[in-house]
C-alpha positions in Angstrom: 0.3 0.1 -0.1 1.1 3.4 -0.9 2.4 6.4 2.1 -1.0 8.2 2.0 -0.2 11.3 4.3 2.9 11.6 1.8 1.1 11.6 -1.5 0.7 14.7 -3.6 -2.8 14.3 -5.4 -5.5 16.8 -4.5 -8.4 16.5 -1.9 -10.8 18.0 -4.2 -11.4 18.8 -8.3 -8.3 19.9 -10.3 -8.0 20.8 -13.5 -5.0 18.8 -15.5 -3.4 19.1 -18.5 -5.6 16.5 -21.2 -1.8 16.7 -23.8 0.5 16.1 -20.4 -2.0 13.3 -19.2 -2.5 11.1 -22.5 1.5 11.8 -23.6 2.2 8.3 -22.8 0.1 6.6 -24.2 -1.1 9.2 -27.1 -4.7 7.9 -27.0 -6.8 10.0 -23.8 -9.1 7.2 -23.6 -6.2 4.1 -23.3 -4.9 7.3 -20.5 -8.3 7.5 -18.6 -8.7 3.0 -19.0 -5.4 2.9 -17.3 -6.3 5.5 -14.3 -9.4 3.7 -14.0 -8.5 0.2 -13.2 -5.5 1.9 -11.1 -7.9 3.8 -9.3 -10.5 0.5 -8.4 -7.1 -1.2 -7.4 -6.4 1.7 -4.9 -10.2 1.7 -3.8 -9.8 -2.1 -2.7 -6.9 -1.4 -1.0 -8.6 1.4 0.9 -11.2 -0.2 2.3 -9.3 -3.1 2.8 -7.2 -1.3 5.3 -10.0 0.4 6.9 -12.0 -2.5 7.8 -9.1 -4.1 9.2 -8.2 -0.7 11.5 -12.3 -0.9 12.2 -12.2 -4.4 13.1 -10.2 -3.6 16.0 -12.6 -1.7 17.7 -15.5 -4.2 16.8 -17.6 -5.3 19.9 -19.7 -8.4 19.8 -22.8 -7.7 21.9 -26.2 -8.8 21.0 -27.8 -5.5 22.6 -28.4 -2.4 20.6 -29.0 -0.8 23.8 -24.9 -1.0 24.3 -23.6 2.1 21.6 -20.8 3.8 22.4 -18.6 6.5 21.3 -15.2 5.1 20.4 -12.5 7.9 20.5 -10.1 6.1 18.5 -12.5 4.8 15.8 -13.3 8.3 15.4 -10.3 8.9 14.2 -9.4 6.6 12.1 -13.0 7.0 9.9 -12.4 10.8 9.4 -8.5 10.3 8.5 -9.8 8.3 5.7 -13.1 11.0 5.3 -10.1 13.4 4.6 -8.0 11.6 1.8 -7.6 12.2 -1.4 -10.4 9.6 -3.3 -8.8 6.9 -5.2 -9.3 8.2 -9.1 -7.5 11.0 -7.4 -4.6 8.8 -6.3 -4.5 7.1 -9.5 -4.5 10.2 -11.7 -1.6 11.2 -9.3 0.5 8.1 -9.6 -0.3 8.0 -13.4 1.0 12.0 -13.9 4.4 10.7 -12.1 5.4 7.3 -13.8 4.1 5.2 -11.0 1.6 2.7 -12.7 3.0 0.1 -14.7 1.0 -1.2 -18.0 1.4 -2.0 -21.7 -0.4 -3.2 -24.2 -1.1 -6.4 -25.2 -2.3 -6.1 -28.4 0.7 -3.9 -29.5 2.6 -6.4 -27.8 1.3 -9.4 -29.8 
């Protein structure tokens, strides 16, 4: 998993230079497809990590009346809420040449 605290990905929407984004492939649709697939991987990794951390705070009781706030659990949730979205992380990785890709149709 990447270091989510030190990422340069924007938290809010950012305008990108189209020519810079598709320069590696020469095709905007191919570049978007690659970044999209990476965003799905990142989202899956983040979700898995979050669920593992929240599992530490899980309490197993049959009583619905026993609801209490766990400050550590709230802090963990807030951390993940403030992270850049997976698509922003994927685009940042793409622009920094951190995504390995290959076109299997061209390789054949």
